[in-house]
N, C-alpha and C positions, 0 to 999 in steps of 0.2 A: 412346445413347453418343455423346459428342463425337467429332469427327473427329480424326485424328492431329495435324492442324495446330492444333487447339484445345486439345490436352492436353499436360501436362508430367509427366514421371515423377519422383517423389520417392522417395528411399531405396530404389531398385530395384523397389519394388512399388506404392507409392502413386501414384495418378493423379488429377490435378485435372480434374474434368469441365468446370468453367467457373469462372473468377474474373473479376469485374468490378472496375473502377477502385477504388472505395472500399469494397469489400465486406470483411466480416470473417468468417473461419472460425475457430471456436475449439473447443478441447477434445478430449476422448477419452471416448466414451460407449459403453454397451452397444449392439450393432448393432440390437437390436429397437426401441430408442427413437429411432433416427435416422430422418430423412426418407429417402425413396427416393433413389438416386443421382441427383445433378443437380437434385433438387427444391429450390426456393428455400425458405430458412428465415429467418424474422424473429427476430433475436436481441434480447436484453434492451436493448441500447443503441440499438435502432431501425435498425441497419444491416442490409442484406440480404447473405446469403452463400450459398455452395453447399458442401455437404459433399463430402468426398473418397471415392473408391471404390478398391477394390483387388481382386485376384483372389479367387475363392471360397475358403471355408474359412479366411479370415483376418479378424481384427477390423478394422472400418473405423475410421480415426482421422481427426482433423482438427487443424488448426493455426491460430494467429492470423495472419491476413493483413490488414494495414491500410494505408491510404494507397497509396503507390506502391512498397511493398516488393517487391523482386525475388523472385519465387516460387522461382527456381533456388537461392536461398540458404537455403531452409528445410531443417531437419534433423529427425530423430526426437527427441522429448522425452527419450528414454532415453539419448541420447548426451551425454557429459560434455564440455563445451566451454569451461569456465572463464568467460570473459567473455560468452558467448552467452546471450541471454535464455532460450532454450529449455533450455539446460543447467542453469539455476537454477530453472526452473519447478517442479521436483519435488525440491528440495534436501532437504526434510525427509523425504520418502519414501525418499531414497537415503542417509540417514545410516547409519553403522555401527550395529549393533543396540545396543551399549553406550551410545551417545549418545541413544538413544530411551528410556533408562531413568533419565536424570538429569532434575532439575527443569528445566522450561522457562525459569525465570528464571536458569539457569546457561548457557544456550545463547546464542551470539552471533547476533542477529537484526537484519536490516536494517529500518529504519523510515523512513517519509516524513513530513516536516513539512508541515502544511497539505496533506494528501494530495489533496484535491479541487481545489486551486488550480492546476490545469493549464489551465483554461478559465474566464475571467471575462467577464461581460456588461456592457459600458459603458452599456447602457440601464436597468440595475437600480439601486436605491437603494444608497448607500454604507453600509458597516457603521456602526452607531451608536456603536461604541467608538473610531472614528478620531479622531486629534488635530485640533485647530483648524487646524494647518498643512496637513495632508492634505486636510481638508474645504475649505479656502480654495482650494488649487490644484485639487482635484477638481471643485469646482463649475464651474470654467472648462473643465476638460479631464479627463474620466473616464479617458482613456488613460494619463494621468500616474499615476493611482492604480493602474491595472492593471499598469503597468510595475514598480511597486515592491511589488506584491502577488502576482504569479505566483511560486509556489514550486516547482512541478514542471512537467515538459514532457511527461509521459506519462500516459495514462489509467490508471485503476485496474487494468484488465486487463493493460496493458503492465507496470505496476509489479509486479503479481503474477508475471507471466512472467519478470521480471528477478530475482525472489527476495524482494521486499519482503513482510513478513508483519505489520508493525505499521502501523496507519493512524490518523492524527491527524485527527479529525472535528470540524467546526465548523459546525453547522447554524443557519440563520436562516429566518425565515418572511416571505414577502411577501404582504401582505393581498390585493392585487388579483389575485394568482395563486392564492391559497388553497392554497399548497403550500410545502414545505421545500426550501431550496437551500443549497449550500455557500457559506460566507461568508468572504472575506478581502479587505478593502478594499471590494469590491462583491460582489454575488451572482453565482454561476456555475451549476454543474451541479446538477440535481435530486438530492437526497439519495437518492431511490428508485433512480435510475439508478446511482449509486455502489454501493449495496447489491446491486443485481441483478448488477452486474459481479462482485462478490465471490462471490455465490452461484453464478453460472454457473461461475466458476473452480473452486470447491470441488466442484461436481457432477462436473466433468471430472477432478479431481485428488483422489481420495478419502482420501489420507493427508497432505494439507497442512492446517495449522492457522493461523488468523489471530487477531490481537488487534485489535479495533476499539474505539478510545478516543474516546468522545464527551465532550469536556472544555470546550467553550465553547458557550453557547447564546445566540442573539441574537433579541430580540423574542419571548421565550417566556413562557407562563403555564402553569398546571396543565393546562388543556385541550389545549394544544399538546404538552406532554410526553406526555399520554395518547395523542394521535394518532400521535406519533413512535414511541412504544413499540409501538403496534399495527402500524405499518408494519414495524418491525424484526422483531417476532414473525412476521409474515406471510412475510417474506423468508427468515429463517433457521430458524424453526420448531424442529425437534428437534435441530438442530446446535448450539444454544446450550449452553454449559457451565453447569450449575446450581451454585448456591452451597451447597446443603444436602449435597452429596456430599463436598466438600473443606473443610477448615478454613481453607486459604489457597491461594495460587497456586503452591505447590511441586509440583504434579502434573507428570507426564511425558507425552511424546508417546504412549508405550505405554498409559498410563492412558486418554488421550482416544480413541485408536484403538479400544481394547477396547469403549468405550461409544458409539462413533461420534458424539462431541461434538467439534466442530472450530472453533467460534467463541467466543472469549472476549470478552464484551461489557462494557467498562468504561464507566460512565455517571456523570458528575459532578453528580448530583442525588439527594441522600440519600433524600428522601421517595419518589421513584420506585423506587429500588432496594429500599426496605423493602417494597414491594408486589409486587415481581417477582423470583422466585427466580433467574432467569437473568441478572439485571443485577447486576454487581459495582460497588459504589460506588468511584469512582476513588481517593479518598483512602485507602482501605483495601487497595487492590491494586496501585496504580501509584505509584512514586516517580520524579517527573519534574521536577527543578529546572530552572528557566529562568535562565540566567546573565546575560542582558541585557547583553552586551558586544559591541563592534565590533572588539575586539582579539584576534587569533588566539592570541597567547601567553597572554593571560589565560584564554581559552577552554580551551586545553589544560591549564592549571594547574587549573582548576575541574573538568574532566573527570577528571583524575587524582585529585583529592580525592574525588570521588564513588566512584571505583574503590576507594579505600582504606576508604571507609565506606558500603558499599551496605546497603540494607534487605533482609535475607535472606528475608523473608516476602513480598516484593512483587516485581513486575517493576520493574527499574531502567532508566529511559530516559535515555540519554546524549544530551542535546540538542546535537548537534554543529553548531550554527548561529551565525552572527553576526547581530546586530540593528542595523539602520540607525538612526543618530541623526538627529534633525531637521536638524542642521547639514549632515549628509552629503546628505540629500535636497534641502535648500534650495540647496546649492552645485552640485548635479548634477540639476537638474529634468528634463533630457532623457535621463538615464541609466536603468538598470534595476537591480533587486536582483541579478540574475544577473551583470551586468557589474561592478557596484561592489563587491559583497561575496562572492557565492557562489563565484566562481572562486578567489579568494584563500582562502576558507574551506575548500573541498573539497580544494584542493591541500595546505593545512596539515593537514587531518584525515587525508588519505592518508599524509602523512609520519608523523603520530602513530600511525596504525594499523600502519605498517611498523615503527616503533620498538617497539610493543607485541609484535608477532609476533617480531621479532628477539630481544627480551628474554624471550620465552616467558611473558609475563604472562597469567594466566588470570582468569576471573571477570567478564568483560564481558558485558552482556546486550543490550538493544535500543539500537542506535546510530541516531539519527534525523537525517537530513540534508535540506537543500533540494536539489532537482534530484538526488535520490539515485541515479537510474539513469544518471547521467552521471559522467564522470571516474573510473570504476572503483571507486567507493565500495563498491558491493554486494559485489563479489568480495573486497575486502580485509576487509570485516566477516565474511563467511562463512568466510574462511580462518582466523579466530581459533578456530573450532571444532576445527581440527586440534590445537591446543594442549591442549584438553580430552581428546582422544583419547589424547595422549601421557601425560597424567596418569593416566588410568584404566588404560591398558595397562601 
């Protein structure tokens, strides 16, 4: 046992045996499957952490501790804190029972745009779909490309703990690495690492459900689709929701909990989906129009149009994002997507969400944002579910 000087008490009973600088401690598991107290544990993301201990006859629990986060600020995942990431980590589990019996495509669900674009590597090749302007600047300075390509600031684990449940996945393949990486502008995090973060979270949160949407493929052929499918199956295995049980995606949380199916896998390659029962063809299950605008008023107008005409048999993704024009990038080559567009966009989207709530409008589904865990977006999206509760009660 660590000395009193090395330990910190959490929630009156939990004690940290040891926490090192950049360690990560995650989750909530059956005590029999945890390492011994203080034993070092290698996690999916490659970081080392130490599990927590507590008095006998109580279940051991653990929390995400990353970077230089102050351990004193941690709270129990069961506590509701509104804007706190741990308060949102089990928001599906904590929904009123009547909301677990309505279709998932009627719940308000936070989503992240370019979910894996929180870390990009300047030494990797540029995305093959980039414009000539971006390639011209990028060949001289890869950091320029990264500045305009980073769309999130938090890892998948952190996004999940903040309440994000929809993930926009864009895999690419690097020949000399012989592996799959997330792509936006340049390549970044290994796809397998992103998937392992999701699986680990689900193992520790057995009533949370996620939608993983593979909708862009870079440098792919049939062999690479096959390899990626094998990787996805290996990570998620029996948690994948099969297509042969449901006619469409109007199933409920209760339906999925009953079968212990908690990963809805959308995949934008029809031939692959025809061969794999647990892969839902994107065009048949997800309605996600891209509005391609850099004007916040136009964006709000288009989002409201989607609300008036949703596809009731699909998940409806409200792409609450602004898209940079070539002229914007050319005039601000030293700026970033966050500085030039996202702050303005998220402030406008928060105003839009406040207006929706004030008017008691219902029927919104997945709201997808850049830097979704910042600016209070997640909390305002989740708050819309209170309107559904009013309708049912």
